[in-house]
N, C-alpha and C positions, 0 to 999 in steps of 0.2 A: 357717739356710738361707743358702747363699752367693749372691752376685750372679748367678752363672750359673744356679742353681736357681730364683731369683726371676724371671729374665727371661721365661720362658714365661708366667708369670702376667701380667706387664706387657703382653706381646703381646696377650693376651686382652682387656685393658682398652682397648686402642687403638681409635679409631673405625674403622668399616668403610671400606676404601679408602685407608688411611693410606699404603701403599706407592705406589700410583698417584698420590696427591696429591704425594708427594715428587718423583716424576718430572716431573709436569706443572708444578710450581712452579719447576723449574730447580735444585733442591737438589743434584742429582747430574749435573751436566754432565760431570764427570769423577770417578769414584769414587776412583781413585788410592790404593791401599793398603787400601781397603775392598772385600771380596769381594762384599758384598750391601748392599742398602738397610737390611736389618735390622742388619748390623754397624755401619753408619754411625749409625743412630739410637741403638743401644745405647751406642756410644762417646760421642756427644753428651750423652746423659742421665747417663752416668757423670761427665762433666765438670761439668754444671750441678747434678746431684743430690747428688753427694758433696762438692762444694766443692773439688775438686782443681784445681790449676793445669793449664794445657795440657800442660806437660811431664810432670807426674805422671800425668795421664790417659793420655797416649801410652804411658808405661811400663806402667801397669796393664793397658791394653788388650792390649799385646803379651804380657804374662805370662799373661793369661787366654786367649790365643789368639783374641781377637776381631778385632784389626786390627794391622797393623804400619805405623804412620805417624809422622811427625815432629810436633812441636808446631806448626810453621808450617803444615803441611798441615791439621792439625785446626782451626786458627784459620780458615783459608780455607773449610773445609767448614762451619764454624759460621756464617760470614758468609753463605754461599750458602743456608743452611737457614732463614734468617729467615722467609720467606713460608710455608714448610712448617710450621714450628713454630707460627706464628700460626694457620694453618688448623686444625691439630690442636686448639689451644686453643678455637677457635670451635666446633668440632664437639662437644667434650666439654662445653662450657658449655651448648650446646643440649640435649645428652643429659640434663643435670642439671635441665632444666626452666626455665632462665633465658632469658627473651626479651630479646635485646639491642637490639631495635628500639624507639627512643623513641616516645612517644605523640604527638609533634608531627610530623606529616607534612611532608616537604619541607624541614625545617630541619636543617642540619648540627649535630651534637652532639658535644662533646668532654668527656672526664672527666680532671681533673687530680688528681695525687697526688704524694707524695714518700715515699721510704723510705730508711733508713740501711743501708749495707753496710760490712762490715769486711774488709780484706784478711787473708789467712791468717796465722797465727802470733800469738804473744802480744803482739808490738809492731806488729801490722798497723794501718795508718791507717784511720780511719773516713771514709766519704764519704756524701754524700746524693744520691740519684738523684731528679731532678725529671722527671716524664714526663707525656705527654699521650696518651690513647687516643681514637680516633674510634669512635663507635658507629654502626651495629652491627658494623662490620668488625673492631674491636679493633686497628686499625692504630695503631702507635706513631708519631705524626707529629712529635713533638718530644721531645727527650731531652737533659738537661743534668746534668752532674756537678759538684758543688761540695763543698768541705770540709764536714764536719758541723757545725763551729762557726765563728763569726766572721761578718764582713760578707758579705751575699749568700747565706747558707746557709739562711735560713728559708723557709717555704712562702709564696711570693708570686706573684701574677699576673704580676709583672714579669719572670719567667723565660721568658715565652712571648710569641709574637706571634699576634694573632687576626685572623680574617677578618670583614668586615662580614656581619651577619645570622646568625652562628653562635651557638649557645647553649653556655655553659661551665658544667659542673657541678663543684662543689668542696666540700670539707668546711669545718668551722668555722675551720680554721687559715688559710684564705684570706679570712676575713670582716673586712676592714679598709676604711675609706673610700677611702684612696689607691689600693688595688688595684682596687676596684670602679670607681673613676673612670678608671683606666687602661684597663680593658676597654671601658667605655662610650665612651671617646675613640676607640677603634678600631672603633666602631659594632657591637660585639658585645653580647650579653646574658649575664647571669649568673644562676645558680640556686645559691645557696650556703647551707649550714647556718648558721643565725643564731647568733651569739655576742653576746647583748645587751650584754655588758660591753665588747666591742671595737668595736661598731658602733652609735653613738648614732643614734637615729631621731627624726624630727620629723613632726608631723601636718600636715594641709593648711593649718592656720593658722600654721605655723611654730613651734609650741610643742613641747617635748619629748614624745615619744610614750611612754605607759606600757604596755610589753609585758605586765607583770604583771597590770594591770587588764584588758587585752584578752583574754588567754587564760583568765582566771578564769571567763568565761562558757561555756567548753567543758567540759561536765559529763559527757558520755557518751562511752564508748569509740568511736572512729571519727568523732566529731563534728568537722567542719572549718570553718574560716572564713578570711577574708582582710581585710586592712586596708590602705588606701593610706598610704604613708609616704614620707619624703624622707630621703636621705642627703646629707651635706655633706662636701666635701673642698676645703678652702680656700674660694675664692669659687664653686666649682661646686656646684650643687644638682641632685641626681639623683633623679628620680621612680622609685618602685618600689612594691612591696607585700610584706607579710609574709603567708605562708600557713602555717597551723598546723593540726595535728590532735592530738586527745587519744589517748594510747596506751591499750592494754588494761591492765587491772589487773595482769596478770602481768608485762607489760613495765615498768610503773611500779614494781612491787616489785623487779624486777631492777635498775633504775636506782638506786633508793634503797639497795639493798644495796651497790652500788658506792660510793655516796657515804659510807656508814657505814664502809667499809673505808678510805677516804681520811681520815675523821675519826680513826680509830684510829692512822693514821700521823702525825697531828699537823697535818694541813691544816685551815684554817679554812673554814667553809661558811656562806654567807648564807641567809636564809629564801627569797630569790628563787631561789637555786640549787636548793633542794629543790622549789620550785614548778615551775620550768621543766623539771625532770626528768620531769614528767608529760606532756610534749608533744614533738612534733617540729615545729620552727619553721624555716621557710625564707624567706630574702629573695631576691627576684627582680626583675629589671628588665623582665621580659616583661610587656607590656601585657595588660589583661584580654581584649581582643579576640583576642589571639594564643594564650592558654591559660587554661583554667579552673583553679580551685583544685585540683581533682582531678588535672588533667594536670600541674600544677606539682609536686604531691606525688609523683605516679607517676614523673616524671623524676628527682626526687631519690632515690626508692626504688631506681631503676635504678642510680644512682651508688653507692648503698650495697651493692647486690649485687656490683658490681665490687670495692668496697672489702673485702667479706667474703672474697673469694678472695685478695686481696692480703694480708690479715691472715694467712690460712693460709700464704701464700707466706713471710711473714716469720717465722712461728712454727714451721711444720712443715718446710718445704723447706730452711730454713737457708741464708741468703744467704752465699755464700763468695767465691771469687775473681771479681773483675769485670774483664773486658778494658776498660781505661780509655781506650785511645788511638784507638778507631775507633767511630763511632756505629753502624755496621751490626752489628759483632760484639757491641756492648753491647746493642742491641735484640734480637738473636737470643738472647743469653744470658738476657735478661729474659723472652722468650717461653718459653725452655726451662725456666726456674724456674717460670713459671706453669703450664706443661704438667705438671711434676712435682707441683705442688700439686693440680691438677685430677685427676690419676691417683690420688693418695692419697685425695682426696675420694671418687672413684668406688669405690675399693677399700673404703673404710670403709662406704660406703652398701651395697655388695653384701655385705660381711662381716656386716652387721647383719641381713640377710635370707636369706642362704644358709648352710645348716649342713650338715656341721660344719666344712668346711675354709675357707669364706668366699670362694670364687671359683668361677666356672663351669669345668666341664671343657672342655678343648680339643676341637674337632670333628675327632677323628682316629679311624681305625678301631680297634675294640676288639681287643686281642691275643687270638689264638686259644689255647684251653686246651691245655696240654701233653698229649701222648699218653701 
């Protein structure tokens, strides 16, 4: 099925009011070359979904009779569409049952992550996008592009500036003493997936804290606990706590299967690695009076829901050409990629439950039988 034949299916997947949202967001101050809102969105999704450059997208859109625009005009429309694309992502996320409102009322929450993109062609350069999303709005409030290798390319809190009182959610790649100290210095809090090998912990007496001994007492699926700990970065001592929950047996089996695959590839594995695979462990600087164990774990679970969608973005949506020279166009491109991933997710969900063609029929009048 060609792109033109697929497009009506995509239209049926879009959230209700998508066209009006584009107008109210300012995405179409001037259509210029696009006859309709539909033509504009179609062209933008060709650009981000197919991984084509702006120039190639403009050529393909003209050949398909969708729009007759230059690559410069398309770039400007992409920048203008940032809020529109973000709104569509929010709506699709909510349709999928993901609640983006953190459990901690009144506290600003941000999710940090990074992903690698490659420019088109066999010799295309690799870049790493470091981005920060605010919850529940999904607003990309910080965006940085670095080379994929070399100094300054790793996942670090140092790529971002934080506001006092906000909570920062991040995965284990950010679990380092210096990074946590940098966040605390700016009077913000962290909730980060614990990597016991990268983050030495100390108990209230100043002795090394045994994470293995602590979690050994969690014997039932869903059983959770917390322990006060301290992190040290130079002369700075940072008070925090570890919150942990035992996984279900099915989740444990899945984690152990992944570890066995790594063993087959020649990686070494300690006994503690096998043990820790049975739990989700989170380090946070949030004080006990600010959040219960369950609230901390729920906040981290919310970060993981966002991460799952970006994993689909990386594997299914295929990151292609990235507009590198303008933050706004880069953010809009990222939202466009996310929108493509969410549409694929919705199509898959509907395809599993609607037979035999896998998508709903459009609400159009039925054709009259021929006389």
